Phi, psi and omega in degrees: 000134176241132183248129176228116178244138174227186180292337184240351190214145171234118184232134175244129173253119182258114180278322178195165178092200181218152184211146180243139181235141168240098193275127175271134177284127177218018179089348178261148176291144177240120183229143172241125180248124178229103184062233182274005186250138174236130174249119181251125182287141172236045180081086192194178166238127184205168180232149173233132180233129178243112180229115183046244183262015182239133175241128182240133176243128181232130183256124177273315176210151180089216185212143179228141179254121184247127177233164178225151179281001172274152182290071178236147180295145177294159181237132174254124181251137174256173179307136179082018177235156181217152174221142174248141180239121176235132183053034178082355183257119180282144171286171172291143176302141178233148177283134181224166172265104182302327178301322179279309184298326186251018180301332182301328181282353172254010176089014181236154171239125182244125174246122178240095185054043181280139177292154177299329175300315179292322178297317179297321177298318179295315178298325180299328177284332188270333188249150172291145183082181182268154172243119187237135173262116188280340182239115184305328181293336178290334184300341182272347177299152183239150181226139173234142178164166176242128185229153173288137182293340180265013182227067180298336179296331177294324178291317178302315178298320179294324177299316180293314184288312187276326185253349178072020178273165176253154176227145175229126181246130171252101190312129178077350184247305184196155168238123180258133175251121188213177177279000000 
């Protein structure tokens, strides 16, 4: 993340990861730029997440204006809405539960009937090395639960216990989820 503040503008450039903002109004514009996507605050608390080719903006309170440098119409998000942008093209805004979607900034990870594919993506952010699902059919299994964000091993254990999958970890390199 790179931060640039001036007399008229506050800009954050997000290279990777996710970040949550509770923006104070001070007369300056507040913008978050992640790749081809810009989220401009209109007085709010919101999060921006950059994961591989997808950028997700989720609004907890207030309103955010999301644009892309691709010829796509801008999107205005209100509290409880989220949009994902892939290859510069935004999805339709969807209603979300900010308490669940943004639980990570309170130290929790919440899965509500999350696919194993989505769980693996979350684990990939939390653990050193890659998290790989070796069998594509496993990606459709679902997991529900609330976990501490600083304990990815508890999620791995839940995958084994609740879903009956096996895991193999090569420390610092990869975690494989398999049959």
